[in-house]
C-alpha positions in Angstrom: 8.0 2.6 -0.1 7.6 -1.3 -0.5 11.3 -1.0 -0.7 11.5 0.7 2.4 9.4 -1.5 4.3 11.0 -4.7 3.1 14.4 -3.5 4.0 13.0 -2.7 7.7 11.4 -6.5 7.7 14.9 -8.1 7.0 16.4 -5.9 9.7 13.3 -7.2 12.2 13.8 -10.9 10.9 17.6 -10.7 11.5 17.2 -9.2 14.9 14.5 -12.1 15.9 17.0 -14.9 14.4 20.0 -13.7 16.5 17.6 -14.6 19.3 15.9 -17.5 17.9 18.6 -19.1 16.4 21.1 -19.7 19.7 17.7 -20.4 21.8 17.3 -23.4 19.0 20.9 -24.3 19.4 21.0 -24.1 22.9 18.0 -26.2 23.4 19.1 -29.0 21.1 22.3 -29.3 23.4 20.6 -29.1 26.6 18.3 -31.9 25.4 21.5 -34.1 24.3 23.5 -33.5 27.1 20.8 -34.1 30.1 19.1 -36.9 28.1 18.9 -40.0 30.4 21.7 -42.4 30.1 24.0 -39.4 29.4 25.2 -39.4 33.4 25.3 -35.4 33.5 26.5 -33.6 36.2 23.5 -32.5 38.6 23.7 -30.1 41.4 20.8 -30.0 43.9 22.4 -27.1 45.4 22.4 -24.2 42.9 20.5 -21.5 43.6 21.5 -18.6 41.1 23.9 -17.6 38.3 25.0 -13.9 37.8 26.0 -14.5 34.3 22.8 -16.5 33.6 20.8 -13.3 35.0 22.9 -10.8 32.7 22.2 -12.7 30.1 18.3 -13.2 30.4 18.2 -9.2 31.2 20.6 -7.5 28.8 19.6 -9.6 25.9 16.0 -8.4 25.6 16.9 -4.9 27.0 19.2 -4.4 24.3 16.9 -6.1 21.6 14.2 -3.5 22.5 16.6 -0.8 22.0 17.9 -1.7 18.5 14.3 -2.8 17.4 13.2 0.9 18.8 15.9 2.6 17.0 15.2 1.3 13.5 11.3 1.4 14.1 11.7 5.0 14.9 13.3 5.2 11.4 10.9 3.3 9.6 7.7 5.4 11.4 8.6 8.4 9.3 10.2 7.1 6.3 7.2 4.9 5.4 4.6 7.3 6.9 1.7 6.9 4.8 0.7 10.3 5.1 4.3 12.2 4.8 6.9 9.2 4.0 10.6 11.0 4.0 11.6 8.2 2.0 10.0 9.6 -1.1 12.1 12.9 -0.8 15.1 11.0 0.2 15.1 8.8 -2.5 14.8 11.7 -5.2 17.6 13.1 -3.2 19.7 10.5 -3.2 19.5 9.8 -7.1 20.1 13.9 -8.0 16.3 14.3 -8.8 14.3 17.3 -8.1 12.0 17.0 -4.8 8.4 17.1 -4.7 7.1 20.6 -4.9 7.1 22.4 -1.5 4.1 24.5 -0.5 0.5 23.9 0.0 0.4 22.2 -3.4 2.7 19.6 -2.0 2.0 16.6 0.3 5.6 15.6 0.9 8.3 17.4 3.0 11.3 18.8 1.3 14.4 16.9 1.8 18.0 18.5 1.5 19.8 18.0 -1.5 23.3 16.8 -1.8 24.4 20.6 -1.6 22.0 21.4 1.1 19.8 23.0 -1.4 16.1 21.5 -2.1 15.2 21.3 -5.7 11.3 21.5 -6.5 9.9 19.1 -9.1 6.5 17.7 -10.1 4.0 15.2 -8.1 0.9 13.4 -9.1 -2.5 13.7 -7.3 -4.6 10.8 -7.7 -7.9 10.0 -6.0 -8.7 6.6 -5.5 -12.7 5.1 -4.7 -13.4 1.8 -4.1 -16.7 0.1 -5.3 -18.1 -3.3 -4.8 -16.4 -4.5 -6.9 -14.0 -1.8 -8.9 -11.6 0.6 -8.7 -12.0 4.4 -9.6 -9.0 6.2 -10.4 -9.5 10.3 -10.3 -6.5 12.4 -11.6 -8.1 16.2 -10.7 -5.2 18.2 -12.0 -5.2 16.0 -15.3 -9.0 15.9 -16.0 -9.5 12.3 -16.3 -10.5 9.0 -14.8 -10.2 5.7 -15.1 -11.5 2.6 -14.0 -9.4 -0.7 -13.0 -6.4 0.8 -14.5 -3.8 3.0 -12.7 -1.2 4.8 -14.7 1.9 6.7 -13.2 5.1 8.1 -14.5 8.7 6.7 -13.2 10.8 8.5 -10.5 7.6 10.9 -9.7 6.1 10.8 -6.4 2.2 10.0 -6.4 0.0 11.3 -3.6 -3.2 9.2 -3.1 -6.5 10.1 -1.4 -8.6 7.0 -0.7 -12.0 6.1 0.1 -14.7 3.5 -0.1 -18.3 3.6 -0.9 -19.3 0.3 0.7 -17.1 -1.6 3.1 -13.7 -1.7 4.0 -10.8 -2.5 1.4 -7.4 -2.6 1.3 -5.4 -0.7 -1.4 -2.4 -2.8 -2.0 0.6 -2.6 -4.9 2.8 -5.3 -3.2 6.0 -4.4 -5.7 5.4 -0.6 -5.1 3.5 0.0 -1.8 2.2 -1.5 1.3 -1.3 -2.1 1.8 -3.5 0.5 3.8 -7.0 0.4 4.9 -10.0 2.5 3.0 -12.8 3.1 5.1 -16.3 4.4 3.6 -17.2 8.1 4.7 -13.6 8.7 5.8 -10.4 9.8 3.7 -7.1 8.0 3.6 -3.8 9.3 2.3 -1.0 7.2 0.7 2.0 8.0 -1.3 4.4 5.9 -3.4 7.1 6.2 -6.4 8.0 3.8 -9.0 11.7 3.7 -9.8 11.1 1.1 -12.9 9.0 1.1 -15.7 6.5 -2.0 -16.0 3.2 -3.7 -15.2 2.2 -3.8 -11.8 -0.7 -6.1 -10.1 -2.5 -4.2 -7.8 -5.6 -5.6 -5.8 -7.6 -5.5 -2.7 -6.2 -7.2 0.5 -9.4 -7.2 2.6 -12.2 -9.6 1.9 -15.3 -7.5 0.4 -17.9 -9.8 -0.9 -18.5 -12.2 -3.7 -16.7 -10.3 -6.1 -13.6 -9.7 -3.8 -11.5 -12.4 -6.0 -12.2 -10.3 -9.2 -11.6 -7.0 -7.5 -8.1 -6.1 -9.0 -6.5 -3.4 -11.4 -3.6 -3.1 -13.4 -0.8 -0.4 -12.4 1.2 0.8 -15.6 4.5 2.4 -15.0 5.6 4.7 -17.8 7.9 7.5 -18.8 7.1 10.8 -18.3 6.7 11.4 -22.0 4.3 8.1 -22.3 2.1 9.4 -19.7 1.9 12.8 -20.9 0.7 11.3 -24.2 -1.6 8.6 -22.4 -3.2 11.5 -20.3 -3.8 13.9 -23.2 -5.5 10.9 -25.0 -7.7 9.9 -22.3 -8.6 13.6 -21.4 -10.5 13.6 -24.7 -12.5 10.7 -24.1 -16.1 11.3 -24.6 -17.5 9.9 -21.8 -17.3 12.6 -18.6 -17.3 11.3 -15.2 -20.0 13.3 -13.5 -21.7 12.2 -10.0 -24.7 10.7 -11.7 -22.1 8.3 -14.2 -20.2 7.5 -11.1 -23.5 6.2 -9.4 -23.7 3.6 -12.3 -20.0 2.2 -11.8 -20.8 2.2 -8.4 -23.3 -0.4 -8.4 -22.3 -3.8 -7.6 -20.3 -5.0 -10.5 -18.1 -8.1 -11.4 -15.4 -6.7 -13.6 -14.5 -10.5 -14.9 -12.1 -9.3 -17.4 -10.9 -6.2 -15.3 -11.7 -4.4 -19.0 -10.8 -0.6 -18.0 -13.0 2.2 -18.9 -11.9 5.9 -19.6 -13.6 9.2 -18.8 -12.6 13.1 -19.3 -13.7 15.9 -17.3 -14.6 14.4 -14.0 -17.1 16.4 -11.7 -15.1 19.2 -9.5 -14.9 17.8 -6.1 -16.2 14.5 -6.9 -14.0 12.8 -4.5 -15.4 15.2 -1.8 -19.2 14.9 -3.1 -18.8 10.8 -2.8 -17.8 10.9 1.0 -20.3 13.4 1.7 -23.0 11.4 0.2 -21.7 8.2 1.7 -21.9 10.0 5.7 -25.8 10.9 4.5 -26.6 7.4 4.3 -26.4 6.7 0.6 -26.2 3.2 -0.1 -25.3 0.8 -3.2 -26.9 -2.5 -2.3 -25.9 -5.9 -3.6 -28.5 -7.8 -5.3 -29.0 -11.3 -3.7 -28.7 -12.8 -7.4 -25.2 -11.7 -7.6 -24.1 -13.8 -4.4 -26.4 -16.5 -3.9 -24.7 -18.7 -6.7 -21.3 -18.1 -6.1 -20.6 -21.7 -5.1 -21.5 -22.9 -8.4 -18.6 -23.7 -11.1 -18.2 -20.6 -13.4 -17.5 -20.5 -17.2 -16.1 -17.1 -18.6 -16.5 -16.8 -22.3 -13.9 -13.9 -23.5 -14.6 -12.6 -26.9 -11.3 -10.7 -28.3 
């Protein structure tokens, strides 16, 4: 998804430079040619030029047409609710497309021989609080705080909501940002082509703990992901709604220490949205923000 958005951003930039570049050159030539003392030719009877009129009208029309063509492609490729870039990427790399049917969030994409293969996909529910990230893997029976782990070359579908204010989910190297609003559900999708560590964070100011509202994104092999999921699914702590309420209290996780839970409450994501719509509020104590301007000393004990 990030590669798709970057690709079309470069196209837009190149098209704009085709306009801005000649314009800057022409401006420099005019300033040099018609500056005082150059004795440039002056025609007081000049009224119109068909060539200039054609250029002034044709260039914007062609530019808008070209931008429209590429924008039409990008809208479907990077659509956060159903991006065609993901199954297209899998088909181009001869990998199974996401499983079609009611359990899939992606449209099928034909393979090289016209057949559509089926493959696994991962669902992750994301809930933002002040100022932490809760990731729930409903089909895996586990949940984490401030730590996202996904398998490589596997489509990931996110459902996102917030318990307090609007936040932006953003992993620059993997997927573009999207607003997360309280009491509402947003969708997003991505796929990671390489294993590694990626930085995720909120791209929208959300109060005193915003600067520390980040999370680690680990992309691992499918085998390593299954081993990690099996281990976390046996964590002694269970993520019930009562446990979630403790996590959702305004917290500044200075060292981004992750937490792991097993057996998340069924439909916890939907229940959180319902409670927010019913008026549930997580108030921020003044003592957490009134002294934020003072120097902060952090002591980490390993």
